[in-house]
Structure formats: C-alpha cells, structure tokens
MARKOLPA-958673 format. One record per residue (C-alpha): residue in three letters; y, z, x. Coordinates in steps of 0.2 Angstrom, whole numbers. Example, Ala and Ser with C-alpha at 12.3 -4.5 7.8 and 13.67 -1.06 7.14 Angstrom:
% MARKOLPA-958673
+--------+-------+-------+-------+
: residu :    py :    pz :    px :
+--------+-------+-------+-------+
:    ALA :   -22 :    39 :    62 :
:    SER :    -5 :    36 :    68 :
+--------+-------+-------+-------+
***
This chain:
% MARKOLPA-958673
+--------+-------+-------+-------+
: residu :    py :    pz :    px :
+--------+-------+-------+-------+
:    UNK :  -493 :   843 :   -12 :
:    UNK :  -484 :   835 :     2 :
:    UNK :  -481 :   817 :    -8 :
:    UNK :  -474 :   826 :   -25 :
:    UNK :  -463 :   837 :   -14 :
:    UNK :  -456 :   820 :    -4 :
:    UNK :  -455 :   813 :   -22 :
:    UNK :  -446 :   828 :   -27 :
:    UNK :  -433 :   825 :   -11 :
:    UNK :  -433 :   805 :   -13 :
:    UNK :  -428 :   806 :   -33 :
:    UNK :  -413 :   821 :   -30 :
:    UNK :  -406 :   809 :   -15 :
:    UNK :  -406 :   794 :   -27 :
:    UNK :  -399 :   804 :   -41 :
:    UNK :  -383 :   812 :   -29 :
:    UNK :  -382 :   793 :   -21 :
:    UNK :  -381 :   784 :   -36 :
:    UNK :  -368 :   798 :   -46 :
:    UNK :  -358 :   795 :   -32 :
:    UNK :  -356 :   780 :   -30 :
:    UNK :  -352 :   778 :   -49 :
:    UNK :  -342 :   792 :   -50 :
:    UNK :  -332 :   793 :   -34 :
:    UNK :  -335 :   814 :   -34 :
:    UNK :  -345 :   824 :   -22 :
:    UNK :  -345 :   837 :   -36 :
:    UNK :  -347 :   827 :   -52 :
:    UNK :  -363 :   820 :   -40 :
:    UNK :  -370 :   835 :   -38 :
:    UNK :  -368 :   843 :   -55 :
:    UNK :  -379 :   827 :   -61 :
:    UNK :  -392 :   831 :   -46 :
:    UNK :  -394 :   851 :   -53 :
:    UNK :  -391 :   845 :   -71 :
:    UNK :  -403 :   830 :   -73 :
:    UNK :  -419 :   838 :   -68 :
:    UNK :  -417 :   852 :   -77 :
:    UNK :  -417 :   844 :   -92 :
:    UNK :  -430 :   834 :   -89 :
:    UNK :  -439 :   847 :   -86 :
:    UNK :  -435 :   856 :  -102 :
:    UNK :  -439 :   838 :  -114 :
:    UNK :  -456 :   837 :  -103 :
:    UNK :  -461 :   850 :  -112 :
:    UNK :  -455 :   847 :  -129 :
:    UNK :  -463 :   830 :  -126 :
:    UNK :  -477 :   838 :  -121 :
:    UNK :  -481 :   848 :  -136 :
:    UNK :  -478 :   832 :  -148 :
:    UNK :  -490 :   821 :  -133 :
:    UNK :  -505 :   834 :  -139 :
:    UNK :  -499 :   837 :  -157 :
:    UNK :  -505 :   818 :  -159 :
:    UNK :  -517 :   818 :  -150 :
:    UNK :  -526 :   830 :  -164 :
:    UNK :  -518 :   823 :  -178 :
:    UNK :  -527 :   808 :  -172 :
:    UNK :  -545 :   817 :  -168 :
:    UNK :  -540 :   826 :  -186 :
:    UNK :  -538 :   808 :  -195 :
:    UNK :  -553 :   798 :  -183 :
:    UNK :  -565 :   815 :  -191 :
:    UNK :  -558 :   812 :  -210 :
:    UNK :  -562 :   794 :  -208 :
:    UNK :  -576 :   796 :  -200 :
:    UNK :  -592 :   786 :  -208 :
:    UNK :  -607 :   798 :  -205 :
:    UNK :  -607 :   811 :  -214 :
:    UNK :  -614 :   829 :  -213 :
:    UNK :  -634 :   825 :  -215 :
:    UNK :  -634 :   810 :  -209 :
:    UNK :  -634 :   814 :  -191 :
:    UNK :  -622 :   823 :  -187 :
:    UNK :  -619 :   838 :  -194 :
:    UNK :  -599 :   843 :  -195 :
:    UNK :  -599 :   854 :  -181 :
:    UNK :  -605 :   841 :  -168 :
:    UNK :  -591 :   829 :  -177 :
:    UNK :  -579 :   840 :  -171 :
:    UNK :  -582 :   842 :  -156 :
:    UNK :  -584 :   827 :  -152 :
:    UNK :  -568 :   824 :  -158 :
:    UNK :  -563 :   840 :  -149 :
:    UNK :  -569 :   834 :  -133 :
:    UNK :  -559 :   819 :  -135 :
:    UNK :  -545 :   828 :  -136 :
:    UNK :  -546 :   837 :  -123 :
:    UNK :  -554 :   825 :  -111 :
:    UNK :  -537 :   822 :  -103 :
:    UNK :  -527 :   836 :  -105 :
:    UNK :  -524 :   851 :   -93 :
:    UNK :  -536 :   865 :   -92 :
:    UNK :  -523 :   876 :  -101 :
:    UNK :  -520 :   867 :  -113 :
:    UNK :  -537 :   868 :  -119 :
:    UNK :  -537 :   882 :  -123 :
:    UNK :  -519 :   883 :  -130 :
:    UNK :  -530 :   870 :  -142 :
:    UNK :  -543 :   880 :  -143 :
:    UNK :  -538 :   898 :  -148 :
:    UNK :  -524 :   890 :  -161 :
:    UNK :  -540 :   879 :  -169 :
:    UNK :  -549 :   898 :  -169 :
:    UNK :  -560 :   889 :  -158 :
:    UNK :  -562 :   902 :  -144 :
:    UNK :  -579 :   908 :  -139 :
:    UNK :  -585 :   894 :  -144 :
+--------+-------+-------+-------+
***
C-alpha cells in the first residue's frame, strides 16, 4: 500500500510539473493535476467493463468451437465450468461474483 501511495504522490507531482512547464500557470497546472486522475479513474471503470465483456465473448467462442461435444468425454456443465474458470482466473473476486450473477450461476 505504501508503494502505491508513494507512486500516486509521484504521479501527481510529475503531472503538476509537466503541466506547469507547458502552461506557465499555477492555476492551469493545478487544474490539470486534479482533473487528469479523475478522468483516468472514469476511463478505467469503463475499460474494466469492456475487458470483462471481451473475456466472456472469448470464452463463449471457445466453448462454441470446442472439439469436445457432450457425450464425448466431457459434459456441457464441465465445459462451462472450465470456460468460466479461465475467464475468472485473473479477475477480482467481486467481479467474479458479478459475472456469475449475470449468468444466473450464483450458488453454482
């Protein structure tokens, strides 16, 4: 946590210094230093949503084009479980629960 906090302070300092060097105005540099992280936070929220939808589409495509069919060694449920495990492997636990809920798989 200390590393993240110190990086955040460093980022704000660099943003302020670059903004001031380009504009020559303390007011403009201060405004950019405050507004830029807010814009990045909002953009990150939408990016995360897009990223998760992309992973779900990839998993659905992989399941649809899989060589194994039900009755040939693996059930549909097992294939779905394997696909969801791949999707959620690097997702945050809270995001995982949201995706399961959207798919109607809570408690599965």
